[in-house]
C-alpha positions in Angstrom: 17.8 20.9 3.2 20.6 23.1 2.0 21.1 24.4 5.5 20.6 28.1 4.8 17.9 30.0 6.6 18.4 33.4 5.1 20.3 34.9 2.2 20.0 38.6 1.4 21.9 38.3 -1.8 22.3 35.5 -4.4 25.3 37.0 -6.1 28.1 34.6 -6.7 26.3 31.4 -5.8 25.9 30.2 -9.4 29.0 31.7 -11.2 29.3 28.6 -13.4 31.9 28.0 -16.0 32.5 25.3 -18.5 32.9 22.7 -15.7 29.2 22.8 -15.1 28.4 21.7 -18.7 28.3 18.1 -19.8 31.2 16.9 -22.0 30.4 16.8 -25.7 27.8 19.6 -25.5 28.3 22.4 -28.1 28.7 24.9 -25.2 31.3 22.7 -23.4 34.9 23.9 -23.1 36.1 20.4 -22.1 36.4 21.0 -18.4 33.3 19.2 -17.4 33.2 15.9 -15.5 30.5 13.8 -17.1 28.9 13.0 -20.4 25.1 13.4 -20.8 23.0 10.7 -19.2 21.2 8.0 -21.2 17.8 9.8 -20.8 19.0 13.3 -21.4 16.9 14.9 -24.1 18.5 17.5 -26.4 17.7 21.1 -26.1 20.0 23.0 -28.4 19.0 26.5 -27.2 20.8 26.2 -23.9 23.8 24.3 -22.4 23.3 20.8 -21.1 24.0 21.2 -17.3 25.9 18.4 -15.6 23.5 17.6 -12.7 25.9 14.8 -11.6 28.4 17.5 -10.6 28.2 18.0 -6.8 28.9 21.8 -7.1 26.0 22.1 -9.5 23.7 20.2 -7.1 24.8 22.3 -4.2 24.3 25.7 -6.0 20.9 24.7 -7.4 19.8 23.6 -3.9 20.9 27.0 -2.5 19.2 28.8 -5.3 15.9 27.0 -4.6 16.1 27.9 -0.9 16.8 31.5 -1.9 13.7 31.5 -4.1 11.7 30.3 -1.0 13.2 32.6 1.6 13.8 35.8 -0.4 11.4 35.7 -3.2 8.5 33.8 -1.6 8.0 30.9 -3.9 6.9 27.7 -2.2 6.4 25.2 -5.0 8.3 24.2 -8.1 7.4 23.5 -11.8 10.2 21.5 -13.4 10.4 22.4 -17.2 11.5 20.0 -19.9 12.3 17.1 -17.6 13.3 15.0 -20.5 16.5 17.0 -20.4 17.8 15.5 -17.1 17.3 12.4 -15.0 14.2 12.3 -12.7 16.5 11.4 -9.8 17.8 15.0 -9.7 14.2 16.4 -9.5 13.8 14.1 -6.4 17.1 15.3 -5.0 16.3 19.0 -5.4 12.9 18.5 -3.9 14.4 16.8 -0.9 17.0 19.5 -0.5 14.5 22.4 -0.8 11.3 20.8 0.7 8.7 22.6 -1.4 5.1 22.4 -0.5 4.4 20.9 -3.9 6.2 20.1 -7.2 5.2 19.2 -10.8 7.2 18.1 -13.8 6.6 18.6 -17.5 7.2 15.3 -19.3 5.8 15.9 -22.8 6.3 12.7 -24.8 5.0 11.4 -28.1 1.7 9.6 -28.0 1.0 6.4 -29.9 -0.6 6.6 -33.4 -1.8 3.9 -35.8 -3.3 4.0 -39.3 -6.6 5.4 -37.9 -4.8 8.3 -36.1 -4.4 8.4 -32.3 -4.4 4.9 -30.9 -7.0 4.0 -28.3 -4.4 2.3 -26.1 -2.1 4.9 -24.6 -0.7 2.7 -21.8 2.8 3.2 -22.9 2.5 6.9 -22.8 1.1 7.1 -19.3 3.6 4.4 -18.1 6.4 6.8 -19.0 4.7 9.3 -16.6 4.4 6.7 -13.9 8.1 5.7 -14.3 9.2 9.3 -14.1 7.2 10.0 -10.9 8.6 6.9 -9.3 12.1 7.8 -10.3 11.7 11.1 -8.4 11.0 8.9 -5.4 7.5 10.4 -5.6 8.8 13.8 -4.7 7.0 15.3 -7.7 3.7 15.1 -9.5 3.5 15.2 -13.4 1.4 17.0 -15.9 -1.1 14.5 -17.3 -0.3 14.8 -21.0 -2.0 11.5 -21.7 -5.4 12.8 -20.5 -4.9 16.0 -22.5 -4.1 14.1 -25.7 -7.0 11.7 -25.4 -9.5 14.2 -24.2 -8.9 16.8 -27.0 -9.1 14.0 -29.6 -12.4 12.8 -28.1 -14.1 16.2 -28.1 -12.7 17.3 -31.5 -13.7 14.1 -33.4 -16.8 13.3 -31.3 -15.2 10.0 -30.2 -16.1 10.0 -26.5 -15.5 6.2 -26.4 -11.9 7.2 -26.1 -12.5 8.3 -22.5 -12.7 4.7 -21.2 -9.8 2.3 -21.3 -9.9 -1.5 -21.7 -10.3 -1.9 -17.9 -13.2 0.6 -17.7 -11.1 3.4 -16.2 -10.1 6.9 -17.4 -7.4 6.4 -20.1 -4.9 9.0 -18.7 -2.6 9.1 -15.8 -5.6 9.8 -13.6 -6.7 6.2 -14.3 -3.6 4.8 -12.7 -2.0 7.3 -10.4 -4.5 10.2 -9.7 -2.7 11.5 -6.6 0.3 12.5 -8.8 -1.6 13.5 -12.0 -2.0 17.2 -12.8 -4.6 17.6 -15.4 -4.8 20.6 -17.7 -6.3 21.8 -20.9 -3.5 23.9 -22.3 -0.3 25.7 -21.3 2.0 28.3 -22.7 3.5 25.8 -25.2 0.4 23.9 -26.4 -2.0 26.9 -26.5 -1.7 30.6 -26.1 0.3 32.4 -28.8 2.5 29.3 -29.6 -0.3 26.8 -30.2 1.9 23.8 -30.7 -0.8 21.3 -29.6 -4.0 23.3 -28.8 -7.2 22.1 -27.3 -10.1 22.8 -29.7 -11.2 26.4 -28.9 -14.9 25.7 -29.1 -14.6 22.7 -26.8 -12.4 24.2 -24.0 -15.3 24.3 -21.5 -16.1 20.7 -22.3 -12.5 19.9 -21.4 -12.8 21.8 -18.1 -16.1 20.0 -17.4 -14.1 16.7 -17.6 -11.0 17.6 -15.6 -12.8 19.5 -12.9 -15.2 16.6 -12.2 -12.6 13.8 -12.4 -9.8 12.7 -10.1 -6.4 14.2 -10.3 -5.1 17.7 -9.5 -6.8 20.0 -12.0 -5.1 23.2 -13.1 -6.4 26.2 -14.9 -4.8 28.0 -17.8 -4.3 31.8 -17.3 -5.5 32.7 -20.8 -8.8 30.8 -20.4 -9.6 32.5 -17.1 -8.3 36.1 -17.7 -8.2 36.6 -21.4 -11.1 34.6 -22.9 -13.9 36.8 -21.5 -16.4 36.8 -18.8 -18.5 33.8 -20.1 -15.5 31.4 -19.9 -14.4 32.8 -16.5 -17.9 32.4 -15.0 -18.4 28.9 -16.4 -15.1 27.7 -15.1 -15.9 29.3 -11.7 -19.2 27.4 -11.6 -17.4 24.1 -12.4 -14.9 24.8 -9.6 -17.8 25.5 -7.2 -19.4 22.2 -8.1 -16.1 20.3 -7.4 -15.7 22.0 -4.1 -19.3 21.3 -3.1 -19.0 17.7 -4.0 -16.0 17.2 -1.8 -14.4 14.6 -4.0 -10.9 13.6 -3.1 -8.0 13.7 -5.5 -8.2 9.9 -6.0 -12.0 9.6 -6.2 -13.2 6.5 -8.0 -14.9 6.9 -11.4 -17.8 4.8 -12.6 -18.1 5.2 -16.3 -21.7 4.5 -17.2 -21.4 5.2 -20.9 -18.6 6.0 -23.4 -19.8 6.0 -27.0 -19.2 8.1 -30.1 -21.5 11.0 -29.1 -22.0 10.5 -25.4 -20.0 10.1 -22.2 -21.6 9.7 -18.7 -19.8 9.1 -15.4 -20.3 9.3 -11.7 -17.4 10.2 -9.5 -16.9 9.5 -5.8 -17.9 6.8 -3.4 -20.7 7.2 -2.8 -21.0 9.3 -6.0 -21.2 13.1 -5.4 -20.5 14.3 -9.0 -22.1 13.3 -12.2 -21.1 14.5 -15.6 -22.3 14.1 -19.2 -20.4 15.1 -22.2 -21.2 15.1 -25.9 -24.0 16.2 -28.2 -26.5 13.5 -27.2 -29.1 14.6 -24.6 -28.1 13.2 -21.2 -31.7 12.7 -19.9 -32.8 13.5 -16.4 -31.0 12.4 -13.3 -32.7 11.3 -10.1 -33.9 14.5 -8.6 -34.0 13.0 -5.1 -30.3 12.3 -5.3 -28.8 14.8 -7.8 -29.1 18.6 -8.1 -28.4 20.1 -11.5 -25.2 22.1 -11.6 -23.3 24.0 -14.4 -24.1 23.2 -17.9 -23.2 24.4 -21.4 -22.7 23.3 -25.0 -22.0 19.6 -24.9 -21.7 19.2 -21.1 -23.8 19.0 -18.0 -22.8 18.5 -14.4 -24.9 17.4 -11.4 -23.9 17.6 -7.7 -25.3 15.2 -5.0 -28.3 16.8 -3.4 -28.0 16.8 0.4 -31.4 17.6 1.9 -31.3 20.1 4.7 -32.1 18.6 8.1 -35.3 20.0 9.6 -34.9 21.1 13.2 -37.2 19.3 15.6 -40.2 21.5 16.5 -40.5 22.6 20.1 -43.6 21.3 21.8 -45.8 24.0 23.3 -46.5 23.6 27.1 -49.7 21.8 27.9 -52.5 23.9 29.2 -53.2 21.7 32.3 -49.5 21.9 33.3 -48.9 24.6 35.9 -46.2 27.0 34.8 -43.1 27.0 37.0 -42.8 30.0 39.2 -39.6 32.1 38.9 -37.6 32.0 42.1 -35.4 34.8 43.1 -31.7 33.9 43.3 -30.0 34.3 46.7 -28.4 37.7 47.1 -24.9 36.3 46.9 -25.7 34.5 43.6 -27.4 37.6 42.2 -24.4 39.8 43.0 -22.0 37.3 41.3 -24.1 37.1 38.2 -24.3 40.8 37.9 -20.6 41.2 38.4 -19.9 38.5 35.7 -22.2 40.2 33.2 -20.7 43.6 33.8 -17.2 42.1 33.3 -18.2 40.8 29.8 -18.7 44.3 28.5 -19.4 44.8 24.7 -17.8 41.4 23.8 -20.3 39.3 25.8 
């Protein structure tokens, strides 16, 4: 780590000058050490920080530790990670040792003459490459799943939710332990709405990500600003996931993925079952499944675990003589009484 254990003040630690900015940037004064890297994306609203500079690395590491020790944060969200190499995310995570980290790698999806391409392997491969380049120190938001899922529910094309190998088409189909699924964020939805999930299908989206592998995340607006109905339905879906006990890398058996219907069972053995789309899902085996949360275009079942009946106590037979109570020896009686008295109200 950075080595610090406490820091009452952060003043002076990041008094950066032009030396901290990459050469050639419009904010540069020419005193920097390095030019931008090959994979540095442009973000004209702010200077391009030179993460190869050792002083920059040291001060960011101290800042992260300060956020932990003085402010109380224990996990990181790395914004716009196209703007700097993934190796630096790995470095800062190793220096600060957060409990968890996630990066926002929002890339362009593949399109063809018919719109969004069915095959998005290139898009999710970029996410895999980025995670590996951090030395697996960080997870990544699963933008592939978001893009495919919102197109599937908006156009009633649920066949999109199954790739050519029969797996989920997003990062969760390849690397679920590092895939953070989501419906919207402050950029895609909310007041900016750069790439919003269809408003009337948001709960269908949550029915998918909360029953499937990956690390599902909730959007503040949907829980706190969209009213009691959405909040309650999301809470019921969360409850179903917890009750099912599915791990983050649970296997998915996609039983049907057609235009108007998607059906999958999750877990091994399966403990969650979900149906999406306007077509009626039919009845599941009531001996195995218990019906869970349901709404417009979605239905969830949870594995029904029957309660074990306690064995009935047999009544003593009439012809068997009852055992006579025997008085304990005086010494044992005194010890028992003393022990009971010593237990007091907590016994």
